[in-house]
Phi, psi and omega in degrees: 000132180276131177234119179285174181302325183297337180302330186265003184305319183288350183258351189293316181295325178296324177298311180299314182298317182292321179294324176292316181298322181276358179076015179277324178256153179223163177270138180215109179054042177087344178264171177240126186227164173239121177272109184264127179305137177093354180235133181289315180274136180281170173271115181275123182244346174206128180285168180295337178274003177093355180281158184256171183231178181303321181300322179297316179294318179299320179293318178297322180292319178298313181301317180293314185295321181281314185285320187255328178265353179057040179293137178257342179212120182243120185246127177248127175242129185201172176310139182298341179286355180266017182304312182298316182303309183288329176298317180290319179296315181296317179299316181297316181296318180292318181296326179284349181084017182271354182226033183297330185245025182217149172269129175253120185233141178249121180244085184287158175232159183278198186248139174279125182251152174281176181292351175271002178083004179254161179311134187295120180218170176286171180298332179278355179095003180277162175291136181286129178279138182301319181301316180295322180297315181291323178299315180293324178299317179295318180298315179294321180293324180296320177298317181292318180294318180297321179293322184277326185218067185293343183285343180291146177302149184301320180299319179291321178297324178292321178297316179295318180298323177297312181297317183288315183295308180294319179298323181296318180294314179300313185293323179301326180280315186283337185281350177261149173306124190300338181275353184264146169286153177215156184266127180279128179215118179301315184299313179292321184296321185261008181289146175273007178234150178091189184276075182228160176297315179302325178297317179290318180297322179292322177298318179295315180296325179297319179295317178298326177294323178301316182290326176294318180291325181283342183063030183267110178266340179218154182247143179213170179092180182250161180280125179239112184256089186267323183263162179296329179292320177296315182296317180296319180294314181297318179298321181291321177304320182292347182278355186302313181300318178300317181293319180295324176294323178296317180296316180297326182283316186263349182057044181230095184294348181295341176294323176295318180299315180297320178298313183294321179296316179293324177299312180296323179292317178293324177295319179300317177296320177297313185294325181285337185249349184230100177305138182256291184294325185280349183289148176286158175287149004272005182296323180300312180296322179297316182288328173295321178296320178294323175298318180296317179297322177296314180299319181293323177293318176299315180298315181298314181295314179294323176300318180295332178273355181075031183243130181287157181224085181297153180281342177226150177220000000 
């Protein structure tokens, strides 16, 4: 359930009062602050005019999530420049005893840069709105989809363009180590080659096309891994669980992206070197089964990233 900042308004004064009562917070020039070891500037939790700050809300949210939602792990992701803020908030919450049974983790992210190497902004110098960014991504994707597959009905092309455009923006962000800055580029983001969402989506659509051509509604038989390409692809599929555990541990989704990109690349090598539909049985069924396992791994990974995977592109 999503709870906005206003949800905690009624809890803010209680946070301030308890911190004062426990001697964690002190009064300073009419304001109330928490002096956190290791930081020169204190954490301000109430101004001299009685108003509250982000830190007050963050503390109220931690207390609520741990005490009432019984959270065992609370993860905050924000601009890397907020390191001091969250370090001070976490120290205060732990010292107050509000996080005795929970891990508080800060997962910072870097900055999106324009192709000039500076923070990404509009030509007028304003901050780029996400809605405008996604709208332009869809428009560019629609042009590309229409050029590649003009025979598809317009409604279907628009659906594909939405999946490709939004997916491209998400993937461009998630495919980089979250602590690193990265350069925004429409051409790279929407490319059908390289470590991009469209490349993965196209690999998935290609597999679905194989099954349409094969007329295979059900799969049977056992998996036979005769060639090195089949073996390499199958081994990589098995790594998905390992990669997801790594992501959960490090809070870095780019590991999933790297896994999916290699999966699509290995599938391409398999498909180019191992005939599927034309192979005799039981090899044909085995290779169709390997295609299905690849598609399911792609779907699982893209679903976890919040990226759609259309059956046609």
